[in-house]
All heavy atoms as a GROMACS GRO file, in nm:
protein
  633
    1VAL      N    1   0.081  -0.117   0.001
    1VAL     CA    2   0.000  -0.003  -0.001
    1VAL      C    3   0.092   0.123  -0.001
    1VAL      O    4   0.058   0.221  -0.068
    1VAL     CB    5  -0.096   0.002   0.114
    1VAL    CG1    6  -0.169   0.131   0.134
    1VAL    CG2    7  -0.195  -0.113   0.117
    2LEU      N    8   0.194   0.123   0.077
    2LEU     CA    9   0.276   0.242   0.084
    2LEU      C   10   0.343   0.272  -0.056
    2LEU      O   11   0.368   0.388  -0.082
    2LEU     CB   12   0.382   0.231   0.196
    2LEU     CG   13   0.331   0.245   0.336
    2LEU    CD1   14   0.447   0.220   0.436
    2LEU    CD2   15   0.261   0.371   0.369
    3GLY      N   16   0.372   0.171  -0.124
    3GLY     CA   17   0.439   0.187  -0.258
    3GLY      C   18   0.343   0.264  -0.346
    3GLY      O   19   0.384   0.348  -0.420
    4VAL      N   20   0.218   0.229  -0.338
    4VAL     CA   21   0.113   0.296  -0.425
    4VAL      C   22   0.106   0.446  -0.377
    4VAL      O   23   0.096   0.535  -0.470
    4VAL     CB   24  -0.025   0.229  -0.410
    4VAL    CG1   25  -0.130   0.312  -0.482
    4VAL    CG2   26  -0.017   0.086  -0.466
    5VAL      N   27   0.106   0.469  -0.256
    5VAL     CA   28   0.090   0.611  -0.200
    5VAL      C   29   0.211   0.689  -0.251
    5VAL      O   30   0.203   0.800  -0.302
    5VAL     CB   31   0.083   0.610  -0.053
    5VAL    CG1   32   0.094   0.754   0.004
    5VAL    CG2   33  -0.049   0.547   0.000
    6ARG      N   34   0.336   0.622  -0.243
    6ARG     CA   35   0.454   0.692  -0.280
    6ARG      C   36   0.460   0.735  -0.425
    6ARG      O   37   0.515   0.833  -0.465
    6ARG     CB   38   0.578   0.614  -0.240
    6ARG     CG   39   0.599   0.617  -0.092
    6ARG     CD   40   0.733   0.543  -0.060
    6ARG     NE   41   0.753   0.533   0.080
    6ARG     CZ   42   0.764   0.428   0.153
    6ARG    NH1   43   0.758   0.309   0.103
    6ARG    NH2   44   0.784   0.434   0.288
    7THR      N   45   0.397   0.648  -0.511
    7THR     CA   46   0.399   0.680  -0.653
    7THR      C   47   0.290   0.776  -0.695
    7THR      O   48   0.302   0.854  -0.791
    7THR     CB   49   0.386   0.549  -0.738
    7THR    OG1   50   0.266   0.480  -0.700
    7THR    CG2   51   0.505   0.454  -0.723
    8ALA      N   52   0.183   0.781  -0.614
    8ALA     CA   53   0.068   0.870  -0.645
    8ALA      C   54   0.080   1.000  -0.577
    8ALA      O   55   0.019   1.098  -0.626
    8ALA     CB   56  -0.057   0.806  -0.598
    9CYS      N   57   0.154   1.013  -0.471
    9CYS     CA   58   0.154   1.136  -0.393
    9CYS      C   59   0.301   1.184  -0.372
    9CYS      O   60   0.392   1.098  -0.358
    9CYS     CB   61   0.093   1.113  -0.252
    9CYS     SG   62  -0.073   1.054  -0.259
   10ARG      N   63   0.321   1.311  -0.362
   10ARG     CA   64   0.445   1.372  -0.331
   10ARG      C   65   0.464   1.362  -0.175
   10ARG      O   66   0.376   1.389  -0.097
   10ARG     CB   67   0.450   1.517  -0.367
   10ARG     CG   68   0.570   1.581  -0.329
   10ARG     CD   69   0.571   1.727  -0.378
   10ARG     NE   70   0.675   1.806  -0.310
   10ARG     CZ   71   0.690   1.931  -0.317
   10ARG    NH1   72   0.605   2.001  -0.400
   10ARG    NH2   73   0.793   1.984  -0.265
   11ILE      N   74   0.573   1.310  -0.137
   11ILE     CA   75   0.603   1.292   0.005
   11ILE      C   76   0.691   1.408   0.047
   11ILE      O   77   0.797   1.439  -0.009
   11ILE     CB   78   0.690   1.162   0.030
   11ILE    CG1   79   0.607   1.038  -0.031
   11ILE    CG2   80   0.722   1.139   0.183
   11ILE    CD1   81   0.476   1.008   0.030
   12GLU      N   82   0.645   1.487   0.149
   12GLU     CA   83   0.719   1.597   0.205
   12GLU      C   84   0.790   1.557   0.332
   12GLU      O   85   0.728   1.510   0.428
   12GLU     CB   86   0.617   1.709   0.237
   12GLU     CG   87   0.675   1.836   0.281
   12GLU     CD   88   0.757   1.906   0.160
   12GLU    OE1   89   0.723   1.891   0.049
   12GLU    OE2   90   0.856   1.977   0.198
   13PRO      N   91   0.922   1.558   0.333
   13PRO     CA   92   0.992   1.510   0.448
   13PRO      C   93   0.980   1.602   0.574
   13PRO      O   94   0.950   1.726   0.557
   13PRO     CB   95   1.138   1.516   0.402
   13PRO     CG   96   1.147   1.612   0.286
   13PRO     CD   97   1.008   1.610   0.225
   14MET      N   98   0.995   1.547   0.685
   14MET     CA   99   0.983   1.623   0.808
   14MET      C  100   1.115   1.693   0.828
   14MET      O  101   1.217   1.627   0.852
   14MET     CB  102   0.951   1.533   0.924
   14MET     CG  103   0.934   1.606   1.056
   14MET     SD  104   0.794   1.715   1.049
   14MET     CE  105   0.780   1.757   1.218
   15THR      N  106   1.127   1.821   0.813
   15THR     CA  107   1.249   1.904   0.827
   15THR      C  108   1.232   2.000   0.945
   15THR      O  109   1.124   2.014   1.001
   15THR     CB  110   1.277   1.980   0.700
   15THR    OG1  111   1.173   2.074   0.684
   15THR    CG2  112   1.287   1.890   0.574
   16VAL      N  113   1.345   2.061   0.974
   16VAL     CA  114   1.336   2.168   1.074
   16VAL      C  115   1.234   2.277   1.038
   16VAL      O  116   1.158   2.331   1.115
   16VAL     CB  117   1.475   2.232   1.103
   16VAL    CG1  118   1.472   2.346   1.195
   16VAL    CG2  119   1.569   2.117   1.161
   17ALA      N  120   1.234   2.306   0.905
   17ALA     CA  121   1.142   2.416   0.862
   17ALA      C  122   0.998   2.367   0.879
   17ALA      O  123   0.909   2.442   0.930
   17ALA     CB  124   1.166   2.445   0.704
   18THR      N  125   0.967   2.238   0.857
   18THR     CA  126   0.835   2.184   0.876
   18THR      C  127   0.804   2.193   1.016
   18THR      O  128   0.684   2.234   1.056
   18THR     CB  129   0.831   2.040   0.824
   18THR    OG1  130   0.880   2.028   0.692
   18THR    CG2  131   0.683   1.989   0.825
   19PHE      N  132   0.889   2.153   1.106
   19PHE     CA  133   0.866   2.150   1.246
   19PHE      C  134   0.843   2.295   1.294
   19PHE      O  135   0.744   2.325   1.376
   19PHE     CB  136   0.985   2.090   1.324
   19PHE     CG  137   0.964   2.086   1.475
   19PHE    CD1  138   0.890   1.993   1.528
   19PHE    CD2  139   1.034   2.177   1.553
   19PHE    CE1  140   0.864   1.989   1.671
   19PHE    CE2  141   1.021   2.178   1.686
   19PHE     CZ  142   0.933   2.077   1.739
   20ASP      N  143   0.922   2.394   1.258
   20ASP     CA  144   0.909   2.530   1.296
   20ASP      C  145   0.778   2.596   1.255
   20ASP      O  146   0.708   2.651   1.332
   20ASP     CB  147   1.031   2.615   1.256
   20ASP     CG  148   1.161   2.590   1.329
   20ASP    OD1  149   1.155   2.525   1.432
   20ASP    OD2  150   1.256   2.627   1.277
   21LEU      N  151   0.743   2.564   1.126
   21LEU     CA  152   0.612   2.622   1.075
   21LEU      C  153   0.498   2.553   1.151
   21LEU      O  154   0.395   2.616   1.189
   21LEU     CB  155   0.597   2.597   0.921
   21LEU     CG  156   0.478   2.649   0.860
   21LEU    CD1  157   0.447   2.789   0.884
   21LEU    CD2  158   0.482   2.616   0.714
   22GLY      N  159   0.508   2.423   1.172
   22GLY     CA  160   0.398   2.346   1.245
   22GLY      C  161   0.375   2.402   1.385
   22GLY      O  162   0.266   2.419   1.427
   23ARG      N  163   0.487   2.434   1.457
   23ARG     CA  164   0.471   2.498   1.588
   23ARG      C  165   0.406   2.626   1.582
   23ARG      O  166   0.303   2.651   1.666
   23ARG     CB  167   0.613   2.510   1.653
   23ARG     CG  168   0.666   2.382   1.711
   23ARG     CD  169   0.793   2.401   1.793
   23ARG     NE  170   0.816   2.543   1.828
   23ARG     CZ  171   0.930   2.603   1.808
   23ARG    NH1  172   1.031   2.561   1.742
   23ARG    NH2  173   0.944   2.736   1.849
   24GLN      N  174   0.432   2.713   1.484
   24GLN     CA  175   0.367   2.842   1.468
   24GLN      C  176   0.219   2.811   1.432
   24GLN      O  177   0.132   2.891   1.485
   24GLN     CB  178   0.435   2.919   1.357
   24GLN     CG  179   0.576   2.966   1.388
   24GLN     CD  180   0.645   3.014   1.271
   24GLN    OE1  181   0.584   3.046   1.170
   24GLN    NE2  182   0.773   3.038   1.278
   25LEU      N  183   0.186   2.729   1.342
   25LEU     CA  184   0.046   2.702   1.307
   25LEU      C  185  -0.034   2.646   1.422
   25LEU      O  186  -0.154   2.684   1.444
   25LEU     CB  187   0.049   2.598   1.184
   25LEU     CG  188   0.100   2.654   1.054
   25LEU    CD1  189   0.118   2.536   0.955
   25LEU    CD2  190   0.019   2.770   0.999
   26ALA      N  191   0.037   2.565   1.501
   26ALA     CA  192  -0.046   2.508   1.622
   26ALA      C  193  -0.081   2.617   1.716
   26ALA      O  194  -0.197   2.616   1.763
   26ALA     CB  195   0.044   2.407   1.695
   27GLU      N  196   0.008   2.718   1.739
   27GLU     CA  197  -0.034   2.829   1.822
   27GLU      C  198  -0.141   2.918   1.765
   27GLU      O  199  -0.240   2.951   1.815
   27GLU     CB  200   0.088   2.913   1.848
   27GLU     CG  201   0.163   2.872   1.969
   27GLU     CD  202   0.273   2.969   2.007
   27GLU    OE1  203   0.252   3.101   2.005
   27GLU    OE2  204   0.388   2.926   2.036
   28ARG      N  205  -0.116   2.951   1.632
   28ARG     CA  206  -0.204   3.046   1.565
   28ARG      C  207  -0.348   2.993   1.535
   28ARG      O  208  -0.446   3.062   1.551
   28ARG     CB  209  -0.138   3.086   1.426
   28ARG     CG  210  -0.222   3.189   1.361
   28ARG     CD  211  -0.144   3.243   1.229
   28ARG     NE  212  -0.008   3.280   1.263
   28ARG     CZ  213   0.096   3.252   1.188
   28ARG    NH1  214   0.087   3.177   1.080
   28ARG    NH2  215   0.216   3.290   1.218
   29TYR      N  216  -0.359   2.865   1.503
   29TYR     CA  217  -0.483   2.810   1.461
   29TYR      C  218  -0.537   2.712   1.561
   29TYR      O  219  -0.642   2.655   1.536
   29TYR     CB  220  -0.472   2.741   1.321
   29TYR     CG  221  -0.443   2.845   1.211
   29TYR    CD1  222  -0.318   2.866   1.169
   29TYR    CD2  223  -0.551   2.907   1.150
   29TYR    CE1  224  -0.288   2.952   1.071
   29TYR    CE2  225  -0.522   3.004   1.048
   29TYR     CZ  226  -0.389   3.022   1.008
   29TYR     OH  227  -0.364   3.110   0.909
   30GLN      N  228  -0.467   2.693   1.674
   30GLN     CA  229  -0.511   2.598   1.777
   30GLN      C  230  -0.520   2.455   1.720
   30GLN      O  231  -0.611   2.375   1.760
   30GLN     CB  232  -0.645   2.639   1.840
   30GLN     CG  233  -0.638   2.776   1.904
   30GLN     CD  234  -0.538   2.783   2.014
   30GLN    OE1  235  -0.536   2.705   2.114
   30GLN    NE2  236  -0.436   2.878   2.002
   31PHE      N  237  -0.432   2.418   1.633
   31PHE     CA  238  -0.425   2.279   1.589
   31PHE      C  239  -0.349   2.193   1.690
   31PHE      O  240  -0.268   2.235   1.766
   31PHE     CB  241  -0.336   2.265   1.457
   31PHE     CG  242  -0.403   2.327   1.338
   31PHE    CD1  243  -0.319   2.418   1.259
   31PHE    CD2  244  -0.536   2.302   1.290
   31PHE    CE1  245  -0.378   2.468   1.142
   31PHE    CE2  246  -0.586   2.351   1.184
   31PHE     CZ  247  -0.506   2.440   1.105
   32ARG      N  248  -0.387   2.060   1.689
   32ARG     CA  249  -0.308   1.970   1.768
   32ARG      C  250  -0.169   1.956   1.704
   32ARG      O  251  -0.163   1.991   1.579
   32ARG     CB  252  -0.375   1.836   1.768
   32ARG     CG  253  -0.506   1.836   1.850
   32ARG     CD  254  -0.577   1.702   1.845
   32ARG     NE  255  -0.624   1.696   1.706
   32ARG     CZ  256  -0.734   1.630   1.668
   32ARG    NH1  257  -0.796   1.557   1.756
   32ARG    NH2  258  -0.767   1.623   1.541
   33VAL      N  259  -0.069   1.923   1.774
   33VAL     CA  260   0.068   1.920   1.721
   33VAL      C  261   0.077   1.835   1.590
   33VAL      O  262   0.138   1.881   1.492
   33VAL     CB  263   0.165   1.863   1.822
   33VAL    CG1  264   0.299   1.848   1.764
   33VAL    CG2  265   0.173   1.963   1.943
   34TYR      N  266   0.032   1.710   1.591
   34TYR     CA  267   0.044   1.622   1.465
   34TYR      C  268  -0.038   1.687   1.352
   34TYR      O  269   0.019   1.688   1.244
   34TYR     CB  270  -0.004   1.485   1.498
   34TYR     CG  271   0.087   1.412   1.596
   34TYR    CD1  272   0.045   1.377   1.721
   34TYR    CD2  273   0.221   1.383   1.551
   34TYR    CE1  274   0.128   1.311   1.805
   34TYR    CE2  275   0.302   1.320   1.647
   34TYR     CZ  276   0.261   1.280   1.772
   34TYR     OH  277   0.342   1.213   1.851
   35ASP      N  278  -0.151   1.740   1.378
   35ASP     CA  279  -0.227   1.809   1.272
   35ASP      C  280  -0.144   1.926   1.221
   35ASP      O  281  -0.145   1.952   1.097
   35ASP     CB  282  -0.371   1.853   1.324
   35ASP     CG  283  -0.458   1.733   1.344
   35ASP    OD1  284  -0.433   1.622   1.297
   35ASP    OD2  285  -0.562   1.756   1.408
   36ALA      N  286  -0.089   2.002   1.302
   36ALA     CA  287  -0.011   2.123   1.265
   36ALA      C  288   0.105   2.084   1.173
   36ALA      O  289   0.142   2.152   1.076
   36ALA     CB  290   0.037   2.200   1.387
   37MET      N  291   0.164   1.969   1.203
   37MET     CA  292   0.282   1.918   1.117
   37MET      C  293   0.227   1.877   0.977
   37MET      O  294   0.290   1.902   0.876
   37MET     CB  295   0.356   1.809   1.188
   37MET     CG  296   0.419   1.847   1.319
   37MET     SD  297   0.533   1.983   1.303
   37MET     CE  298   0.522   2.042   1.474
   38ILE      N  299   0.118   1.829   0.971
   38ILE     CA  300   0.052   1.780   0.845
   38ILE      C  301   0.020   1.912   0.760
   38ILE      O  302   0.049   1.920   0.644
   38ILE     CB  303  -0.074   1.699   0.865
   38ILE    CG1  304  -0.040   1.564   0.924
   38ILE    CG2  305  -0.153   1.684   0.737
   38ILE    CD1  306  -0.154   1.480   0.976
   39VAL      N  307  -0.042   2.008   0.828
   39VAL     CA  308  -0.077   2.142   0.760
   39VAL      C  309   0.058   2.202   0.708
   39VAL      O  310   0.063   2.251   0.604
   39VAL     CB  311  -0.154   2.226   0.847
   39VAL    CG1  312  -0.175   2.361   0.792
   39VAL    CG2  313  -0.290   2.160   0.886
   40ALA      N  314   0.161   2.202   0.799
   40ALA     CA  315   0.283   2.267   0.758
   40ALA      C  316   0.346   2.198   0.636
   40ALA      O  317   0.392   2.266   0.541
   40ALA     CB  318   0.380   2.268   0.874
   41ALA      N  319   0.351   2.066   0.637
   41ALA     CA  320   0.395   1.992   0.524
   41ALA      C  321   0.317   2.019   0.401
   41ALA      O  322   0.376   2.040   0.288
   41ALA     CB  323   0.396   1.842   0.557
   42ALA      N  324   0.187   2.032   0.411
   42ALA     CA  325   0.103   2.064   0.288
   42ALA      C  326   0.137   2.205   0.238
   42ALA      O  327   0.149   2.229   0.116
   42ALA     CB  328  -0.042   2.057   0.332
   43LEU      N  329   0.158   2.299   0.324
   43LEU     CA  330   0.185   2.432   0.288
   43LEU      C  331   0.323   2.440   0.218
   43LEU      O  332   0.343   2.501   0.112
   43LEU     CB  333   0.191   2.529   0.407
   43LEU     CG  334   0.057   2.578   0.462
   43LEU    CD1  335   0.073   2.640   0.603
   43LEU    CD2  336  -0.013   2.676   0.365
   44LEU      N  337   0.428   2.373   0.281
   44LEU     CA  338   0.556   2.372   0.225
   44LEU      C  339   0.560   2.301   0.087
   44LEU      O  340   0.644   2.326   0.006
   44LEU     CB  341   0.654   2.313   0.315
   44LEU     CG  342   0.684   2.396   0.440
   44LEU    CD1  343   0.766   2.319   0.547
   44LEU    CD2  344   0.752   2.527   0.406
   45ALA      N  345   0.468   2.204   0.061
   45ALA     CA  346   0.460   2.131  -0.059
   45ALA      C  347   0.388   2.209  -0.170
   45ALA      O  348   0.378   2.173  -0.281
   45ALA     CB  349   0.394   1.997  -0.043
   46GLY      N  350   0.324   2.326  -0.132
   46GLY     CA  351   0.254   2.411  -0.228
   46GLY      C  352   0.110   2.361  -0.248
   46GLY      O  353   0.053   2.401  -0.350
   47ALA      N  354   0.057   2.283  -0.162
   47ALA     CA  355  -0.087   2.234  -0.177
   47ALA      C  356  -0.176   2.346  -0.160
   47ALA      O  357  -0.158   2.442  -0.078
   47ALA     CB  358  -0.111   2.118  -0.076
   48ASP      N  359  -0.295   2.340  -0.224
   48ASP     CA  360  -0.395   2.443  -0.196
   48ASP      C  361  -0.521   2.387  -0.129
   48ASP      O  362  -0.604   2.456  -0.072
   48ASP     CB  363  -0.438   2.516  -0.324
   48ASP     CG  364  -0.483   2.433  -0.442
   48ASP    OD1  365  -0.484   2.309  -0.428
   48ASP    OD2  366  -0.525   2.480  -0.542
   49ILE      N  367  -0.531   2.252  -0.126
   49ILE     CA  368  -0.640   2.182  -0.049
   49ILE      C  369  -0.576   2.072   0.029
   49ILE      O  370  -0.500   1.998  -0.024
   49ILE     CB  371  -0.740   2.124  -0.144
   49ILE    CG1  372  -0.809   2.233  -0.223
   49ILE    CG2  373  -0.847   2.045  -0.063
   49ILE    CD1  374  -0.918   2.188  -0.332
   50LEU      N  375  -0.623   2.060   0.153
   50LEU     CA  376  -0.586   1.947   0.238
   50LEU      C  377  -0.718   1.884   0.285
   50LEU      O  378  -0.800   1.946   0.342
   50LEU     CB  379  -0.509   2.003   0.361
   50LEU     CG  380  -0.479   1.894   0.464
   50LEU    CD1  381  -0.386   1.784   0.406
   50LEU    CD2  382  -0.413   1.958   0.589
   51TYR      N  383  -0.719   1.748   0.249
   51TYR     CA  384  -0.842   1.676   0.290
   51TYR      C  385  -0.818   1.615   0.421
   51TYR      O  386  -0.716   1.545   0.444
   51TYR     CB  387  -0.876   1.572   0.183
   51TYR     CG  388  -0.921   1.632   0.049
   51TYR    CD1  389  -0.825   1.640  -0.051
   51TYR    CD2  390  -1.045   1.678   0.036
   51TYR    CE1  391  -0.866   1.695  -0.175
   51TYR    CE2  392  -1.086   1.738  -0.082
   51TYR     CZ  393  -0.996   1.752  -0.188
   51TYR     OH  394  -1.033   1.803  -0.303
   52SER      N  395  -0.913   1.639   0.516
   52SER     CA  396  -0.911   1.579   0.659
   52SER      C  397  -1.043   1.569   0.707
   52SER      O  398  -1.126   1.661   0.695
   52SER     CB  399  -0.819   1.672   0.745
   52SER     OG  400  -0.833   1.628   0.882
   53GLU      N  401  -1.070   1.457   0.769
   53GLU     CA  402  -1.212   1.437   0.819
   53GLU      C  403  -1.219   1.494   0.962
   53GLU      O  404  -1.334   1.506   1.012
   53GLU     CB  405  -1.255   1.291   0.816
   53GLU     CG  406  -1.164   1.203   0.905
   53GLU     CD  407  -1.198   1.055   0.896
   53GLU    OE1  408  -1.149   0.993   0.804
   53GLU    OE2  409  -1.282   1.010   0.980
   54ASP      N  410  -1.108   1.529   1.028
   54ASP     CA  411  -1.122   1.577   1.162
   54ASP      C  412  -1.052   1.710   1.196
   54ASP      O  413  -1.042   1.742   1.312
   54ASP     CB  414  -1.065   1.466   1.255
   54ASP     CG  415  -0.917   1.444   1.240
   54ASP    OD1  416  -0.858   1.491   1.140
   54ASP    OD2  417  -0.862   1.376   1.330
   55MET      N  418  -1.018   1.780   1.095
   55MET     CA  419  -0.972   1.916   1.110
   55MET      C  420  -1.082   2.016   1.081
   55MET      O  421  -1.199   1.974   1.054
   55MET     CB  422  -0.851   1.946   1.024
   55MET     CG  423  -0.726   1.880   1.087
   55MET     SD  424  -0.576   1.956   1.000
   55MET     CE  425  -0.502   1.806   0.948
   56HIS      N  426  -1.060   2.141   1.082
   56HIS     CA  427  -1.159   2.251   1.067
   56HIS      C  428  -1.199   2.259   0.925
   56HIS      O  429  -1.140   2.334   0.852
   56HIS     CB  430  -1.102   2.381   1.126
   56HIS     CG  431  -1.040   2.366   1.257
   56HIS    ND1  432  -1.106   2.359   1.371
   56HIS    CD2  433  -0.905   2.366   1.292
   56HIS    CE1  434  -1.024   2.347   1.475
   56HIS    NE2  435  -0.903   2.355   1.430
   57ASP      N  436  -1.307   2.198   0.886
   57ASP     CA  437  -1.353   2.202   0.751
   57ASP      C  438  -1.381   2.342   0.704
   57ASP      O  439  -1.444   2.419   0.772
   57ASP     CB  440  -1.485   2.118   0.740
   57ASP     CG  441  -1.538   2.113   0.603
   57ASP    OD1  442  -1.462   2.069   0.507
   57ASP    OD2  443  -1.651   2.160   0.574
   58GLY      N  444  -1.324   2.380   0.590
   58GLY     CA  445  -1.352   2.509   0.537
   58GLY      C  446  -1.247   2.613   0.575
   58GLY      O  447  -1.242   2.720   0.514
   59LEU      N  448  -1.164   2.584   0.678
   59LEU     CA  449  -1.068   2.680   0.723
   59LEU      C  450  -0.962   2.711   0.612
   59LEU      O  451  -0.909   2.618   0.551
   59LEU     CB  452  -0.994   2.623   0.848
   59LEU     CG  453  -0.886   2.715   0.905
   59LEU    CD1  454  -0.949   2.842   0.960
   59LEU    CD2  455  -0.812   2.633   1.016
   60LEU      N  456  -0.931   2.840   0.595
   60LEU     CA  457  -0.825   2.885   0.505
   60LEU      C  458  -0.709   2.915   0.591
   60LEU      O  459  -0.708   3.004   0.676
   60LEU     CB  460  -0.875   2.998   0.424
   60LEU     CG  461  -0.777   3.056   0.324
   60LEU    CD1  462  -0.744   2.951   0.214
   60LEU    CD2  463  -0.821   3.184   0.266
   61VAL      N  464  -0.600   2.839   0.569
   61VAL     CA  465  -0.476   2.850   0.644
   61VAL      C  466  -0.378   2.942   0.567
   61VAL      O  467  -0.348   2.909   0.452
   61VAL     CB  468  -0.413   2.718   0.679
   61VAL    CG1  469  -0.284   2.734   0.765
   61VAL    CG2  470  -0.516   2.636   0.760
   62GLU      N  471  -0.328   3.046   0.631
   62GLU     CA  472  -0.230   3.130   0.570
   62GLU      C  473  -0.269   3.189   0.436
   62GLU      O  474  -0.187   3.210   0.350
   62GLU     CB  475  -0.095   3.057   0.563
   62GLU     CG  476  -0.038   3.013   0.690
   62GLU     CD  477  -0.006   3.120   0.793
   62GLU    OE1  478   0.096   3.192   0.768
   62GLU    OE2  479  -0.078   3.136   0.890
   63ASP      N  480  -0.400   3.206   0.418
   63ASP     CA  481  -0.453   3.255   0.283
   63ASP      C  482  -0.408   3.171   0.168
   63ASP      O  483  -0.414   3.220   0.055
   63ASP     CB  484  -0.411   3.398   0.259
   63ASP     CG  485  -0.476   3.501   0.368
   63ASP    OD1  486  -0.593   3.477   0.399
   63ASP    OD2  487  -0.405   3.591   0.413
   64ARG      N  488  -0.375   3.045   0.191
   64ARG     CA  489  -0.325   2.963   0.074
   64ARG      C  490  -0.382   2.822   0.073
   64ARG      O  491  -0.392   2.762  -0.024
   64ARG     CB  492  -0.169   2.944   0.079
   64ARG     CG  493  -0.096   3.080   0.055
   64ARG     CD  494   0.047   3.054   0.053
   64ARG     NE  495   0.093   3.011   0.184
   64ARG     CZ  496   0.203   2.941   0.200
   64ARG    NH1  497   0.289   2.921   0.099
   64ARG    NH2  498   0.247   2.902   0.316
   65LEU      N  499  -0.410   2.760   0.190
   65LEU     CA  500  -0.447   2.630   0.205
   65LEU      C  501  -0.581   2.612   0.259
   65LEU      O  502  -0.611   2.651   0.375
   65LEU     CB  503  -0.342   2.555   0.289
   65LEU     CG  504  -0.373   2.402   0.309
   65LEU    CD1  505  -0.352   2.326   0.180
   65LEU    CD2  506  -0.278   2.351   0.422
   66ARG      N  507  -0.678   2.546   0.195
   66ARG     CA  508  -0.814   2.529   0.242
   66ARG      C  509  -0.821   2.385   0.293
   66ARG      O  510  -0.789   2.291   0.223
   66ARG     CB  511  -0.910   2.551   0.125
   66ARG     CG  512  -1.056   2.523   0.160
   66ARG     CD  513  -1.123   2.632   0.231
   66ARG     NE  514  -1.116   2.759   0.156
   66ARG     CZ  515  -1.155   2.878   0.208
   66ARG    NH1  516  -1.191   2.886   0.334
   66ARG    NH2  517  -1.143   2.987   0.133
   67ILE      N  518  -0.878   2.368   0.412
   67ILE     CA  519  -0.900   2.235   0.465
   67ILE      C  520  -1.040   2.190   0.437
   67ILE      O  521  -1.132   2.266   0.452
   67ILE     CB  522  -0.879   2.238   0.622
   67ILE    CG1  523  -0.730   2.266   0.654
   67ILE    CG2  524  -0.916   2.101   0.673
   67ILE    CD1  525  -0.705   2.281   0.800
   68ARG      N  526  -1.050   2.072   0.378
   68ARG     CA  527  -1.177   2.014   0.339
   68ARG      C  528  -1.209   1.881   0.394
   68ARG      O  529  -1.119   1.793   0.397
   68ARG     CB  530  -1.188   2.006   0.190
   68ARG     CG  531  -1.191   2.132   0.112
   68ARG     CD  532  -1.336   2.195   0.128
   68ARG     NE  533  -1.344   2.315   0.059
   68ARG     CZ  534  -1.421   2.424   0.086
   68ARG    NH1  535  -1.501   2.409   0.196
   68ARG    NH2  536  -1.429   2.526   0.020
   69ASN      N  537  -1.329   1.856   0.442
   69ASN     CA  538  -1.364   1.727   0.491
   69ASN      C  539  -1.423   1.656   0.371
   69ASN      O  540  -1.522   1.692   0.320
   69ASN     CB  541  -1.464   1.736   0.602
   69ASN     CG  542  -1.505   1.606   0.654
   69ASN    OD1  543  -1.498   1.497   0.588
   69ASN    ND2  544  -1.570   1.605   0.774
   70PRO      N  545  -1.356   1.547   0.319
   70PRO     CA  546  -1.402   1.480   0.203
   70PRO      C  547  -1.540   1.402   0.224
   70PRO      O  548  -1.599   1.371   0.124
   70PRO     CB  549  -1.290   1.386   0.174
   70PRO     CG  550  -1.233   1.352   0.296
   70PRO     CD  551  -1.237   1.477   0.379
   71PHE      N  552  -1.587   1.390   0.344
   71PHE     CA  553  -1.706   1.323   0.373
   71PHE      C  554  -1.824   1.408   0.397
   71PHE      O  555  -1.944   1.359   0.414
   71PHE     CB  556  -1.688   1.225   0.488
   71PHE     CG  557  -1.580   1.129   0.469
   71PHE    CD1  558  -1.461   1.131   0.538
   71PHE    CD2  559  -1.593   1.024   0.373
   71PHE    CE1  560  -1.349   1.046   0.512
   71PHE    CE2  561  -1.483   0.936   0.352
   71PHE     CZ  562  -1.371   0.944   0.418
   72ARG      N  563  -1.800   1.540   0.397
   72ARG     CA  564  -1.914   1.635   0.418
   72ARG      C  565  -1.986   1.658   0.289
   72ARG      O  566  -1.927   1.685   0.189
   72ARG     CB  567  -1.851   1.770   0.477
   72ARG     CG  568  -1.963   1.872   0.501
   72ARG     CD  569  -1.908   1.987   0.578
   72ARG     NE  570  -2.016   2.080   0.584
   72ARG     CZ  571  -2.015   2.203   0.528
   72ARG    NH1  572  -1.906   2.240   0.457
   72ARG    NH2  573  -2.114   2.280   0.535
   73VAL      N  574  -2.121   1.651   0.297
   73VAL     CA  575  -2.192   1.678   0.177
   73VAL      C  576  -2.217   1.827   0.175
   73VAL      O  577  -2.257   1.897   0.275
   73VAL     CB  578  -2.335   1.613   0.188
   73VAL    CG1  579  -2.426   1.648   0.073
   73VAL    CG2  580  -2.317   1.456   0.203
   74ARG      N  581  -2.181   1.887   0.063
   74ARG     CA  582  -2.185   2.030   0.037
   74ARG      C  583  -2.305   2.074  -0.048
   74ARG      O  584  -2.344   2.002  -0.134
   74ARG     CB  585  -2.060   2.082  -0.028
   74ARG     CG  586  -1.941   2.060   0.057
   74ARG     CD  587  -1.818   2.126  -0.005
   74ARG     NE  588  -1.703   2.074   0.072
   74ARG     CZ  589  -1.673   2.114   0.194
   74ARG    NH1  590  -1.741   2.192   0.252
   74ARG    NH2  591  -1.558   2.071   0.250
   75SER      N  592  -2.363   2.191  -0.014
   75SER     CA  593  -2.468   2.247  -0.095
   75SER      C  594  -2.404   2.291  -0.220
   75SER      O  595  -2.289   2.310  -0.238
   75SER     CB  596  -2.536   2.362  -0.025
   75SER     OG  597  -2.453   2.464  -0.016
   76VAL      N  598  -2.491   2.320  -0.321
   76VAL     CA  599  -2.443   2.367  -0.452
   76VAL      C  600  -2.369   2.503  -0.445
   76VAL      O  601  -2.264   2.529  -0.502
   76VAL     CB  602  -2.567   2.388  -0.550
   76VAL    CG1  603  -2.523   2.450  -0.678
   76VAL    CG2  604  -2.634   2.261  -0.578
   77GLN      N  605  -2.414   2.588  -0.344
   77GLN     CA  606  -2.348   2.722  -0.326
   77GLN      C  607  -2.201   2.702  -0.276
   77GLN      O  608  -2.120   2.792  -0.291
   77GLN     CB  609  -2.431   2.808  -0.231
   77GLN     CG  610  -2.566   2.852  -0.280
   77GLN     CD  611  -2.662   2.748  -0.262
   77GLN    OE1  612  -2.647   2.652  -0.194
   77GLN    NE2  613  -2.783   2.771  -0.332
   78GLU      N  614  -2.178   2.592  -0.194
   78GLU     CA  615  -2.044   2.579  -0.135
   78GLU      C  616  -1.947   2.522  -0.228
   78GLU      O  617  -1.822   2.523  -0.202
   78GLU     CB  618  -2.061   2.489  -0.013
   78GLU     CG  619  -2.133   2.550   0.102
   78GLU     CD  620  -2.135   2.457   0.216
   78GLU    OE1  621  -2.203   2.356   0.215
   78GLU    OE2  622  -2.072   2.486   0.322
   79ARG      N  623  -1.987   2.464  -0.339
   79ARG     CA  624  -1.890   2.392  -0.427
   79ARG      C  625  -1.805   2.478  -0.510
   79ARG      O  626  -1.800   2.581  -0.533
   79ARG     CB  627  -1.970   2.297  -0.519
   79ARG     CG  628  -2.026   2.180  -0.434
   79ARG     CD  629  -2.099   2.086  -0.524
   79ARG     NE  630  -2.179   2.000  -0.434
   79ARG     CZ  631  -2.275   1.920  -0.465
   79ARG    NH1  632  -2.303   1.910  -0.600
   79ARG    NH2  633  -2.329   1.849  -0.376
   0.00000   0.00000   0.00000
């Protein structure tokens, strides 16, 4: 399974920059530490959407990254 993920997705390594940004995001947005590291990695990778079923659906992080719950049913206006 991991081989499929590695070929289909870009893997962002955990670096000092990721850790530092994650700590800042945890404070600013009240994320849990592990969630903050995921958000930091997504930002550093240049993602514009992060899919998570347990983070703040719809939140725009740093004016660049939108968190979306892939299981939430959206109205036509929200799409």
